[in-house]
C-alpha positions, 0 to 999 in steps of 0.5 A: 456246892461247887457251883454255889461257890463259883457264883459267890466268888463271881459275885464277890469279884464283880462287887470288887470290880465295882468297888475298885471302879468306884474308888478309881473314879473317886480318885480321878475326880479328887485328883482332878479337883486337886489339880484344878485347885493347884492351878487356881492357887498358882494363878492366884499366886501369880496374880498376887505377885503381879499386883504386888509388883504393880503396887511397888511400881505405883508406890515408887511413882508416888514417892518420886512425884512427892519428892518432885512436889517437895522440891517444887514447893521448896523452890517456890518458898525460896522464890517467895522469900526472895521476892518478899525480901526484894519488896521489903528492900524496895519499900525501904528505899522508897520510904527513904527517898527525898522525892515523893513516891506514890502507887495509885491503883486502877480504881484510883485509890492510893496503895502506897505513899512515902513520907515525901509524897504525903508532905508534898500533898499536905496530907497525912499518909493515913488520910491517903492510903485506901482512899481515891484521889477524887475523895482526897482532892475533889475536882482533881479528875478535871485537871491536866495531871489527872488526864496524864495519869489516865493516859498512862493507866490506859496506854501503859506508857511513860509520861513526864510533866510539870504540874501546878497543883491547887490545894484545897486551902487555895494555895498552889504548888509546882511539881515535876512528875514522872508517871510509870505504869505499874502492875497495880496501876501507876507509879508517880515520882514527884519533885517539888519545884515550887521554889524554882518556879517562883525564882524563875517568875521573879527573874522574869519580872526583873528582866521585864522591869529592866527592859522597861527601864531601857 
């Protein structure tokens, strides 16, 4: 019996050792997994914190860029308003001038004509705007004046001249022209000097008659 008891105790001890070994191994495995999980969670928290910081920095950059864009848009709007107001003031000034003012495009279309220019050309403004000079005054492309306009258009320099213009009805008129290059084409400032030319011609006839009498 003593031998049997000893064997039973020995077997029980061996089983106990085995069970404890299994429990210890399981504990170590669980502890290892727990440690790995903790490290993974810490790494994830660090990654999330880094991403959140990047998002905050990116958001701050975008907000700064948006503010800069808004300032730029506001500046452009103020500039556009200023330019529009300046253009309106200039247009009002040109409209009220006694001299004729015209803007002719690179395609020879009338882009702007004030009342004085329309009166000098003996055409209503609606018959000029949007049409070419050749459509309104057939044959004008063969005139000295058109050559002057072409040189100003191509060479982009200032021109002055006195021009005798033949109207479609056969009548003629004299005009003093100042031609300037413009972003759209050319700007023409014209003054009707027909009466002055007639007076000069009459004075020349009087002088010639006096010379003949003498």
